[in-house]
C-alpha positions as CSV (number, residue, x, y, z in Angstrom):
1,M,5.9,-31.1,60.8
2,K,6.4,-30.5,57.1
3,G,6.6,-26.8,57.6
4,F,9.1,-27.3,60.5
5,F,11.5,-29.2,58.4
6,K,11.2,-26.6,55.6
7,K,12.3,-24.0,58.2
8,V,15.2,-26.1,59.3
9,G,16.2,-26.6,55.7
10,R,16.5,-22.8,55.2
11,V,19.0,-22.4,58.0
12,R,21.3,-25.3,57.2
13,R,24.6,-23.3,57.5
14,R,25.4,-24.6,61.0
15,I,22.6,-27.2,61.2
16,I,23.2,-30.8,60.4
17,G,22.3,-31.6,56.8
18,L,19.4,-34.0,56.0
19,L,20.7,-36.0,53.0
20,N,17.9,-38.5,52.5
21,A,14.8,-40.0,54.2
22,F,13.4,-43.4,53.5
23,T,11.3,-46.3,54.8
24,P,12.2,-50.0,54.3
25,Q,8.4,-50.9,54.3
26,K,6.8,-51.2,50.9
27,S,3.1,-50.5,51.8
28,L,1.0,-48.3,54.0
29,E,-0.2,-51.4,55.9
30,E,3.5,-52.3,56.8
31,F,4.7,-48.8,57.3
32,Q,6.4,-48.4,60.8
33,D,9.8,-46.8,60.4
34,V,11.4,-43.7,58.9
35,Y,15.2,-43.5,58.5
36,L,16.9,-40.1,58.2
37,V,20.3,-40.0,56.6
38,M,22.4,-37.1,57.8
39,E,25.9,-35.7,57.3
40,L,28.8,-37.8,58.7
41,M,30.7,-35.9,61.3
42,D,33.9,-36.9,63.3
43,A,32.9,-36.4,66.9
44,N,30.4,-34.7,69.2
45,L,31.3,-31.9,71.7
46,C,31.5,-34.4,74.6
47,Q,34.7,-35.7,73.1
48,V,36.0,-32.2,72.2
49,I,35.5,-31.0,75.8
50,Q,38.1,-33.6,76.9
51,M,40.7,-31.9,74.7
52,D,42.9,-28.8,75.6
53,L,41.4,-26.2,73.3
54,D,43.2,-22.9,72.7
55,H,41.3,-19.6,72.8
56,E,41.0,-19.5,69.0
57,R,39.3,-22.9,68.7
58,M,37.1,-22.3,71.7
59,S,36.0,-18.9,70.3
60,Y,35.4,-20.3,66.9
61,L,33.3,-23.3,68.1
62,L,31.2,-20.9,70.2
63,Y,30.8,-18.6,67.3
64,Q,29.5,-21.4,65.1
65,M,27.0,-22.5,67.9
66,L,25.7,-18.9,68.2
67,C,25.4,-18.6,64.4
68,G,23.4,-21.8,64.3
69,I,21.1,-20.6,67.1
70,K,20.7,-17.2,65.4
71,H,19.6,-18.8,62.2
72,L,17.2,-21.1,64.0
73,H,15.7,-18.2,66.0
74,S,15.4,-16.1,62.8
75,A,13.3,-18.9,61.4
76,G,11.1,-19.0,64.5
77,I,12.6,-22.2,65.9
78,I,13.8,-22.7,69.5
79,H,16.1,-25.7,69.9
80,R,15.3,-26.3,73.6
81,D,17.7,-29.2,74.0
82,L,21.2,-27.9,73.4
83,K,23.9,-30.0,75.0
84,P,27.3,-31.3,74.1
85,S,26.0,-34.6,72.6
86,N,23.7,-32.6,70.3
87,I,26.6,-30.6,68.8
88,V,28.9,-32.4,66.3
89,V,32.2,-31.3,64.8
90,K,34.7,-32.3,62.1
91,S,38.4,-32.4,62.4
92,D,38.7,-29.0,60.7
93,C,36.6,-27.5,63.6
94,T,33.4,-27.2,61.5
95,L,30.4,-27.4,63.9
96,K,26.8,-28.5,63.3
97,I,23.8,-28.6,65.6
98,L,21.5,-31.7,65.5
99,D,18.7,-33.4,67.3
100,F,15.5,-31.3,66.9
101,G,13.3,-33.8,68.7
102,L,12.3,-31.1,71.3
103,A,12.6,-28.1,69.0
104,R,9.4,-26.0,68.6
105,T,8.4,-23.0,66.5
106,A,8.4,-19.9,68.5
107,G,5.3,-17.9,69.3
108,T,5.2,-15.1,71.9
109,T,5.8,-17.0,75.1
110,F,5.7,-20.7,76.0
111,M,5.2,-22.6,79.1
112,M,7.5,-25.6,79.3
113,T,7.6,-28.4,81.9
114,P,10.9,-28.9,83.8
115,Y,11.4,-32.3,82.0
116,V,12.0,-30.7,78.6
117,V,15.7,-29.9,78.0
118,T,18.4,-32.2,79.5
119,R,18.6,-31.3,83.2
120,Y,22.1,-30.0,83.4
121,Y,21.5,-27.4,80.6
122,R,18.0,-26.2,81.7
123,A,17.5,-22.5,82.0
124,P,16.2,-21.3,85.4
125,E,12.9,-20.1,83.8
126,V,12.3,-23.7,82.7
127,I,13.1,-25.2,86.1
128,L,10.8,-22.7,87.7
129,G,7.9,-23.1,85.3
130,M,8.0,-19.6,83.9
131,G,7.2,-18.5,80.4
132,Y,10.2,-18.7,78.1
133,T,11.5,-17.3,74.9
134,E,14.5,-18.0,72.5
135,N,17.1,-17.1,75.1
136,V,16.6,-20.4,76.9
137,D,19.1,-21.6,74.2
138,I,21.6,-18.9,75.3
139,W,21.7,-20.3,78.9
140,S,22.4,-23.8,77.4
141,V,25.3,-22.4,75.4
142,G,26.7,-20.7,78.6
143,C,26.5,-24.1,80.3
144,I,28.3,-25.7,77.4
145,M,31.0,-23.0,77.3
146,G,31.6,-23.4,81.1
147,E,31.9,-27.1,80.6
148,M,34.5,-26.6,77.8
149,I,36.5,-24.5,80.3
150,R,36.1,-26.7,83.4
151,G,36.1,-30.0,81.7
152,G,33.0,-31.0,83.6
153,V,29.3,-30.2,84.0
154,L,28.6,-26.9,85.7
155,F,25.3,-27.7,87.4
156,P,25.1,-31.5,87.9
157,G,21.6,-31.6,89.6
158,T,20.1,-34.9,90.6
159,D,16.5,-33.6,90.0
160,H,15.0,-30.3,89.0
161,I,15.0,-29.0,92.7
162,D,18.6,-29.9,93.2
163,Q,19.3,-28.4,89.8
164,W,18.0,-25.0,91.0
165,N,20.1,-25.4,94.2
166,K,23.2,-26.1,92.2
167,I,22.6,-22.9,90.2
168,I,22.0,-20.5,93.0
169,E,24.9,-22.0,95.1
170,Q,27.3,-20.8,92.4
171,L,25.5,-17.8,90.9
172,G,23.6,-16.5,94.0
173,T,20.0,-16.1,94.9
174,P,18.2,-13.9,92.4
175,S,16.6,-10.5,93.2
176,Q,13.1,-9.9,94.7
177,E,12.1,-8.4,91.4
178,F,12.8,-11.7,89.7
179,M,10.9,-13.6,92.5
180,S,7.8,-11.4,92.0
181,R,7.4,-12.9,88.5
182,L,7.1,-16.5,89.8
183,Q,3.9,-18.3,90.3
184,P,2.8,-18.0,94.0
185,T,3.6,-21.6,95.0
186,V,7.0,-21.6,93.2
187,R,7.8,-18.2,94.7
188,N,7.0,-19.4,98.2
189,Y,9.3,-22.3,97.8
190,V,12.2,-20.3,96.3
191,E,11.9,-17.6,98.9
192,N,12.1,-20.1,101.7
193,R,15.3,-21.7,100.4
194,P,18.6,-20.6,102.0
195,R,20.0,-17.5,100.4
196,Y,23.3,-17.6,98.7
197,P,25.6,-14.7,97.8
198,G,27.1,-16.6,94.9
199,Y,30.7,-16.4,93.7
200,S,32.4,-14.0,91.3
201,F,33.2,-15.4,87.8
202,D,36.9,-14.9,88.6
203,R,36.5,-17.5,91.3
204,L,34.2,-19.8,89.4
205,F,36.5,-19.7,86.4
206,P,40.1,-18.8,87.5
207,D,42.9,-18.2,85.0
208,V,44.4,-21.6,85.7
209,L,41.4,-23.3,83.9
210,F,42.1,-21.4,80.6
211,P,44.7,-21.9,77.9
212,A,47.5,-19.5,77.5
213,E,46.4,-16.1,76.1
214,S,46.5,-15.8,72.4
215,T,49.8,-14.6,70.9
216,D,47.9,-13.1,67.9
217,H,47.5,-9.3,67.7
218,N,43.8,-9.5,68.8
219,R,44.8,-11.4,72.0
220,L,41.8,-13.4,73.1
221,K,41.9,-13.5,76.9
222,A,40.5,-15.4,79.8
223,S,39.0,-12.2,81.0
224,Q,37.0,-11.9,77.8
225,A,35.7,-15.5,78.0
226,R,34.7,-14.9,81.7
227,D,32.8,-11.7,80.7
228,L,30.9,-13.5,78.0
229,L,30.1,-16.4,80.4
230,S,28.8,-13.9,83.0
231,R,26.4,-12.4,80.5
232,M,25.1,-15.8,79.3
233,L,24.8,-17.5,82.8
234,V,22.3,-14.9,84.1
235,I,19.4,-16.3,86.1
236,D,17.0,-13.6,85.0
237,P,16.2,-14.2,81.3
238,E,15.3,-10.5,80.8
239,R,18.9,-9.6,81.7
240,R,20.6,-12.4,79.8
241,I,22.6,-11.5,76.7
242,S,20.9,-11.9,73.4
243,V,22.3,-14.1,70.6
244,D,23.0,-10.9,68.5
245,D,24.9,-9.2,71.3
246,A,26.8,-12.5,72.0
247,L,27.9,-12.6,68.4
248,M,29.3,-9.1,68.8
249,H,31.1,-9.8,72.0
250,P,34.9,-9.4,71.8
251,Y,35.6,-13.0,72.6
252,I,33.5,-14.1,69.7
253,N,34.0,-11.2,67.3
254,P,37.5,-9.9,68.0
255,A,38.6,-6.6,66.6
256,P,40.8,-6.8,63.5
257,G,44.5,-6.4,64.1
258,P,46.6,-3.4,62.9
259,Y,47.4,-3.5,59.2
260,D,51.0,-3.1,58.1
261,H,50.7,-0.4,55.4
262,S,54.3,-0.7,54.5
263,V,53.5,-3.9,52.6
264,D,51.9,-1.7,49.9
265,D,55.1,0.1,49.3
266,R,57.4,-2.9,49.0
267,E,58.8,-3.7,45.6
268,H,59.7,-7.3,44.9
269,T,60.0,-9.6,41.9
270,V,57.6,-12.5,41.6
271,D,60.2,-14.9,42.8
272,Q,61.0,-12.8,45.8
273,W,57.3,-12.6,46.7
274,K,57.1,-16.4,46.3
275,E,60.0,-16.9,48.7
276,L,58.5,-14.5,51.3
277,I,55.1,-16.1,51.1
278,Y,56.6,-19.6,51.4
279,K,58.6,-18.6,54.5
280,E,55.5,-17.1,56.0
281,V,53.5,-20.3,55.5
282,M,56.4,-22.5,56.9
283,E,56.6,-20.3,60.0
284,Y,52.8,-20.5,60.5
285,E,52.8,-24.3,60.2
286,M,55.7,-24.6,62.7
287,V,53.9,-22.5,65.3
288,H,50.5,-24.1,64.9
289,N,51.3,-27.8,64.1
290,S,54.4,-28.4,66.3
291,P,54.2,-30.1,69.7
292,G,53.3,-27.4,72.3
293,G,52.1,-25.1,69.6
294,A,48.6,-23.8,69.2
295,G,47.4,-27.2,68.0
296,A,48.9,-29.2,70.8
297,G,46.7,-30.6,73.6
298,A,47.5,-32.5,76.7
299,R,44.2,-34.4,76.8
300,G,44.2,-35.3,73.2
301,P,44.7,-33.9,69.7
302,A,42.7,-30.7,69.2
303,P,40.8,-30.2,65.9
304,T,43.3,-29.1,63.4
305,H,41.8,-26.1,61.8
306,G,44.4,-23.6,63.1
307,H,42.8,-20.2,63.6
308,A,39.2,-19.7,62.7
309,P,38.7,-19.4,58.9
310,P,36.8,-16.4,57.5
311,A,33.1,-16.8,58.3
312,A,32.0,-16.4,54.7
313,T,34.1,-19.3,53.4
314,N,31.9,-21.6,51.2
315,A,28.8,-19.6,52.3
316,A,27.6,-19.2,48.8
317,A,27.8,-23.0,48.2
318,D,25.8,-23.6,51.4
319,G,23.1,-21.1,50.3
320,D,23.4,-19.2,53.6
321,Q,26.0,-17.1,55.4
322,D,27.0,-16.8,59.0
323,Q,27.3,-13.4,60.6
324,H,30.6,-11.8,59.4
325,R,33.4,-12.6,61.8
326,P,36.9,-11.2,61.3
327,N,39.6,-13.8,60.7
328,H,41.6,-14.4,63.9
329,R,44.7,-14.1,61.8
């Protein structure tokens, strides 16, 4: 346990900070309770899901989730219970992952009962009692992302059998090659279930569910979000996208916009530059803070960080860095 907390401490960039730990009991004989004091955040993702998020905020929240998972996995830790209530945010869109009650250090392959991981976010390999690796967390992120888009749980199973049915009804019955890797009794059950063709992600997540496309030069799009979802929500864990590849996906790591080289040739006085910069800031605030602008939301006020800040901001102070991500601006 001591070694586990040391590992978590080294990856604190997107992980909730442990500020203090204490017990109110004064002797070993009385000792019963341990209190952990953690960072104060403004909301969990359950509340954020009820807001209308623009593409920039959704992309940035997902980026931070993936950075946190990457750091955990690089320290040999699998979270195993990622869900909206275990992800907390501040009003500036800063995100942290918490609740490591089910987290385990990673070996080669684990077996896990279907009762570990909150049901709605369980990966298929967990439901089917297969061995699992770190990318069980990627499936959970895909479920969370889909919930952010739909505003409701993707696979609301009533038990682990119904959970499997909810998944294949939407995504389709997996291949025979996948079936061949199941334990005989599980394979027999799965093969005797009705077969489903599944639906395309265009139908599962139509354009109407998404915010308007970004007006920025990099233009985050619904099609990019769907493509990322289609790579996360893959039943076969061997074909599911890795956390490294997800961090490089265009929806998470958009290409930088074209640079206006003419700015290098302009000659202005200090006062003229001051005026130009002031106008630029005022225009940006009007677009992003006005009703109906990028910060507006019909379900509630969206986190007011504007576009995603550069990934390296304050990284030195935190003692760690997220993977580099170009500024959406």
